[in-house]
C-alpha positions in Angstrom: 25.8 -158.3 -38.3 28.6 -158.9 -36.2 29.1 -155.4 -35.0 25.4 -154.9 -34.4 25.6 -157.9 -32.3 28.5 -156.4 -30.7 27.2 -153.1 -29.7 23.9 -155.3 -28.2 26.3 -157.1 -25.7 28.2 -153.9 -24.8 25.9 -152.7 -22.5 23.8 -154.8 -19.4 25.4 -155.9 -16.8 24.7 -158.9 -14.4 21.6 -161.4 -14.9 18.9 -158.6 -15.8 21.1 -156.9 -18.0 21.9 -160.6 -19.9 18.4 -161.4 -20.7 17.6 -157.7 -21.4 20.0 -158.4 -24.0 18.9 -161.8 -25.2 15.4 -160.5 -25.7 17.0 -157.8 -28.0 18.4 -160.6 -29.9 15.4 -162.7 -29.9 13.5 -159.7 -31.4 16.1 -158.8 -33.9 16.9 -162.3 -35.3 12.7 -163.1 -35.5 12.8 -160.2 -37.9 15.6 -160.9 -40.0 14.3 -164.5 -40.3 10.7 -162.6 -41.2 12.4 -160.5 -43.7 13.4 -163.4 -45.9 9.8 -164.9 -45.6 7.6 -164.7 -48.5 4.5 -164.3 -48.3 1.6 -165.6 -50.8 -2.1 -164.8 -50.4 -4.0 -168.1 -51.7 -7.5 -166.5 -53.1 -10.0 -169.3 -53.9 -12.9 -171.2 -53.0 -13.5 -174.4 -50.9 -10.8 -176.4 -52.7 -8.7 -173.9 -51.9 -10.0 -173.1 -48.5 -9.6 -177.4 -48.0 -13.0 -178.1 -47.7 -14.1 -181.6 -46.1 -10.3 -182.7 -45.1 -8.6 -182.3 -42.1 -7.3 -178.8 -41.1 -3.3 -180.5 -42.0 -4.6 -181.6 -45.2 -5.9 -179.0 -47.0 -4.3 -177.9 -50.2 -2.6 -174.2 -48.7 -1.0 -176.4 -45.7 0.2 -179.6 -47.9 1.5 -176.6 -50.2 3.0 -174.9 -48.0 4.7 -177.8 -46.5 5.6 -178.7 -49.9 7.4 -175.5 -50.8 9.6 -175.3 -47.4 10.4 -178.9 -48.3 12.1 -177.4 -51.4 14.1 -174.8 -49.0 11.3 -171.9 -49.7 10.8 -169.8 -46.6 7.0 -169.0 -47.6 4.1 -168.0 -45.5 1.3 -169.7 -47.7 -2.3 -167.3 -46.2 -5.3 -169.5 -46.8 -7.6 -166.9 -48.6 -9.9 -169.7 -49.6 -13.6 -169.7 -48.9 -16.1 -172.2 -49.4 -19.1 -171.8 -51.9 -17.0 -168.5 -53.4 -17.7 -167.2 -57.3 -15.5 -165.3 -59.0 -17.4 -162.5 -57.6 -17.0 -163.3 -54.4 -13.2 -163.2 -55.1 -13.8 -159.9 -56.7 -15.6 -158.7 -53.1 -12.7 -159.4 -51.2 -9.0 -159.2 -53.3 -8.5 -155.8 -51.9 -8.1 -156.7 -48.4 -6.8 -160.2 -49.0 -3.8 -157.6 -50.5 -2.3 -157.0 -47.4 1.0 -154.5 -47.5 3.0 -157.8 -46.6 2.1 -160.0 -49.8 4.3 -160.2 -52.4 2.0 -162.6 -54.5 -1.4 -164.1 -54.9 -2.3 -167.6 -56.7 -5.5 -167.3 -57.8 -8.1 -170.2 -57.9 -11.8 -169.3 -58.7 -14.6 -170.5 -61.1 -15.3 -173.8 -59.8 -18.6 -172.6 -58.6 -19.3 -170.4 -61.3 -19.3 -172.9 -63.7 -21.1 -175.6 -61.4 -24.3 -172.6 -61.3 -23.5 -172.3 -64.8 -22.9 -168.4 -64.6 -22.1 -167.1 -67.9 -18.2 -166.9 -68.8 -18.2 -163.4 -69.9 -19.0 -162.4 -66.3 -16.5 -164.6 -64.4 -13.6 -163.3 -67.5 -14.8 -159.4 -66.1 -14.6 -160.5 -62.0 -11.3 -162.5 -62.9 -10.0 -159.1 -64.9 -10.9 -157.5 -61.6 -8.8 -159.3 -59.6 -5.7 -158.8 -61.6 -6.3 -155.6 -62.1 -6.7 -155.3 -58.1 -2.8 -156.8 -58.0 -1.7 -155.2 -60.9 -2.5 -151.8 -59.0 -0.9 -153.2 -56.0 2.1 -154.1 -57.5 1.7 -157.5 -56.3 2.4 -161.0 -58.7 0.0 -163.3 -59.7 -0.4 -167.0 -60.5 -3.2 -168.1 -62.1 -4.7 -171.8 -61.6 -7.8 -172.9 -64.3 -10.2 -175.4 -64.1 -11.3 -177.8 -67.0 -15.2 -177.4 -67.9 -17.4 -180.6 -68.7 -19.7 -180.5 -71.6 -23.0 -180.2 -69.6 -23.6 -176.6 -70.9 -22.0 -177.4 -74.5 -19.2 -176.9 -76.3 -19.4 -173.2 -76.6 -19.8 -172.6 -72.9 -16.9 -175.3 -71.9 -14.6 -173.4 -74.5 -15.3 -169.9 -72.9 -15.2 -170.9 -69.4 -11.5 -172.5 -70.4 -10.1 -170.0 -72.7 -10.8 -167.0 -70.0 -7.7 -168.5 -68.2 -5.4 -168.5 -70.8 -6.4 -165.7 -72.3 -6.2 -163.7 -69.2 -2.7 -164.9 -68.2 -1.2 -163.6 -71.4 -3.4 -160.2 -71.3 -1.7 -159.5 -67.7 1.4 -161.7 -68.6 0.8 -163.7 -65.8 2.1 -167.4 -65.4 -1.1 -169.9 -65.8 -0.9 -173.3 -64.3 -3.7 -175.1 -66.4 -6.1 -177.2 -64.2 -6.2 -177.8 -60.8 -7.5 -181.1 -61.1 -3.8 -181.6 -63.7 -1.9 -183.8 -61.2 -5.4 -186.3 -60.5 -6.1 -186.7 -64.1 -2.5 -187.3 -65.1 -2.2 -189.8 -61.8 -5.9 -191.4 -62.8 -5.2 -191.7 -65.9 -8.4 -190.9 -67.1 -11.9 -189.6 -65.7 -13.5 -192.6 -64.3 -10.1 -193.2 -62.5 -10.5 -190.1 -60.1 -12.7 -191.8 -57.3 -10.3 -193.0 -55.2 -8.5 -189.5 -55.2 -11.9 -187.6 -53.8 -14.5 -186.9 -51.5 -17.9 -188.8 -52.0 -19.4 -185.8 -53.6 -17.5 -186.0 -56.5 -16.3 -182.5 -56.4 -13.2 -182.3 -53.8 -10.0 -184.1 -53.3 -9.5 -185.8 -50.4 -6.1 -185.9 -48.3 -4.4 -187.8 -51.1 -6.0 -186.3 -53.7 -4.5 -182.9 -52.5 -1.3 -184.7 -52.2 -0.8 -185.4 -56.2 -2.6 -182.0 -56.6 0.1 -180.3 -54.6 2.8 -182.7 -55.9 2.1 -181.2 -59.4 1.3 -178.1 -59.3 4.0 -177.6 -56.6 6.9 -177.1 -59.4 5.2 -174.5 -61.0 4.5 -172.8 -57.6 7.5 -172.8 -56.5 9.2 -171.0 -59.5 6.9 -168.3 -59.2 7.8 -168.1 -55.6 11.3 -168.0 -56.0 10.5 -165.5 -58.9 9.2 -163.3 -56.4 12.8 -163.0 -54.4 14.2 -161.3 -57.3 
């Protein structure tokens, strides 16, 4: 590096030459910093997009800030679209996986559950997402969801199993439930209200903070694996 920098400063005289040389140094050093930065796309729905909270309080910006506090240089890209189902995620995964993306976090399925979509259909869509990432050589971390029993026990079992089954099939890390941190903090389902928005579906800014604190270590481990 010292040799390269000495060569940069070996040409150009006077104020104009100094400015020109400094401009070259800025470009090169920026390039080196960018090369060290990990790019992770977060493919998901409104939970990823940050529905109902201020721009800086959403899942992606809070998780990005948390990772940087751990000393990780990361560009966490928000590929969350409110209302998206697993089918929607599958339809846009190819253009989400741009050449600069090193890894992808997949948080999909919530809207499938809310609409009562057959878990077999959701499973097929998620498999398509994982296959697309595999084809492009992009590592994936999956984030699951817990379903209620309103559609029956069989639905609940099939819905939750698709995450663990696919994670095992494609050998990718799985964080069991997006809301795991909130449920642990609340201690019981009824205690979640203080972390949720009025709709009872989306977390508020404090809820996101708790979610990120719980999920962060797993994402950090995943991101560090991308550096190897």
